[in-house]
C-alpha positions in Angstrom: 86.0 112.0 85.7 88.8 113.4 83.5 91.3 113.6 86.4 92.4 110.0 86.5 92.3 109.6 82.7 94.3 112.7 82.2 96.8 111.6 84.8 97.1 108.1 83.2 97.7 109.6 79.7 100.2 112.1 81.1 102.1 109.4 82.9 102.2 107.2 79.7 103.6 110.1 77.7 106.3 110.8 80.4 107.1 107.0 80.5 107.4 106.7 76.8 110.2 109.3 76.8 112.6 107.3 79.1 113.7 103.8 79.8 111.2 103.4 82.6 111.1 99.6 82.8 114.8 99.2 82.6 115.3 101.8 85.5 112.5 100.3 87.5 113.9 96.8 87.3 117.3 97.9 88.3 116.0 99.8 91.3 113.8 96.9 92.4 116.8 94.4 92.0 118.7 96.7 94.3 115.9 97.0 96.8 115.4 93.2 96.8 119.0 92.6 97.6 118.9 95.2 100.4 115.8 93.4 101.8 117.6 90.0 101.7 120.6 91.3 103.8 120.2 89.7 107.2 123.0 91.5 109.1 122.3 94.6 111.2 124.4 97.9 110.7 126.4 97.1 113.9 127.6 93.9 112.4 128.5 95.4 109.0 130.7 98.1 110.8 132.6 95.2 112.5 133.0 92.9 109.4 134.9 95.5 107.4 134.8 96.4 103.7 133.2 93.2 102.5 130.2 93.8 104.8 130.1 97.4 103.8 130.1 96.5 100.1 127.1 94.3 100.8 125.0 97.4 101.4 126.8 99.8 99.2 126.3 97.9 95.9 122.6 97.4 96.2 122.2 100.9 97.4 124.1 102.0 94.2 121.9 99.8 92.1 118.7 101.6 93.5 120.4 105.0 92.8 121.4 104.1 89.3 117.9 102.8 88.6 116.4 106.0 89.7 118.9 108.1 87.7 118.1 106.1 84.6 114.4 106.9 84.9 114.9 110.6 85.8 118.0 111.3 83.7 117.6 109.4 80.5 120.3 111.3 78.6 123.0 109.4 80.6 121.3 106.0 80.4 124.3 104.3 78.7 126.7 105.3 81.5 124.0 104.2 84.2 123.2 101.0 82.6 126.8 99.9 82.1 127.6 100.9 85.6 124.5 99.2 86.7 125.4 95.8 85.2 128.9 95.8 86.7 127.4 96.9 90.2 124.9 94.1 89.8 127.4 91.4 88.9 129.4 92.6 92.0 126.6 91.7 94.3 127.0 88.1 93.3 130.1 88.1 95.6 129.1 90.6 98.3 125.4 90.2 98.9 124.1 86.7 99.4 124.6 85.6 95.7 122.9 88.8 94.5 119.8 88.4 96.6 119.5 84.7 96.0 119.6 85.3 92.3 116.3 87.2 92.1 117.9 90.8 92.7 120.8 89.8 90.4 118.4 88.7 87.6 116.2 91.9 88.0 119.3 94.1 88.1 120.8 92.5 85.0 117.6 92.6 82.9 117.0 96.1 83.9 120.4 97.3 83.0 120.1 95.4 79.6 116.6 97.1 79.0 118.1 100.6 79.8 121.1 100.0 77.5 118.9 98.9 74.6 116.3 101.6 74.7 116.5 103.9 71.9 114.6 107.3 72.0 112.6 108.6 69.0 112.6 105.1 67.4 109.8 104.3 65.0 107.6 101.5 65.9 108.5 98.2 64.2 106.3 97.1 61.5 105.4 93.4 61.0 106.0 91.3 58.0 102.4 91.3 56.9 102.2 95.2 57.3 105.4 95.4 55.0 103.9 93.1 52.4 100.6 95.1 52.4 102.5 98.3 51.8 104.7 96.8 49.1 101.6 95.3 47.2 99.8 98.6 47.4 102.7 100.7 46.1 102.9 99.6 42.4 
């Protein structure tokens, strides 16, 4: 039974090298906003640019979330663009998917922006005190 365990550990290693949770939340926020849109495509084409933006901005959120996960080298650009697009859905897409999609997109963009590659794990105060006491 080394198959699932091997896949799980490989996925954890892959996930550790990228802002996975930030990109996932940004994409989920865009998907939620797309799901909460009530109008059909025929209505959107007659409404004009405002209606088109209601579908374009959440689709862009999904795209930016996926790009953040699969291309972490450009995470700063994707996260800044993601938060701007997420805030734009406030006006165009039912108050950002009734606040749920807006909140998911904002948290995901912030997580992606704050992610640092190759950062050492933080040590707690107790750990630092033990190391300082053991040093002299």
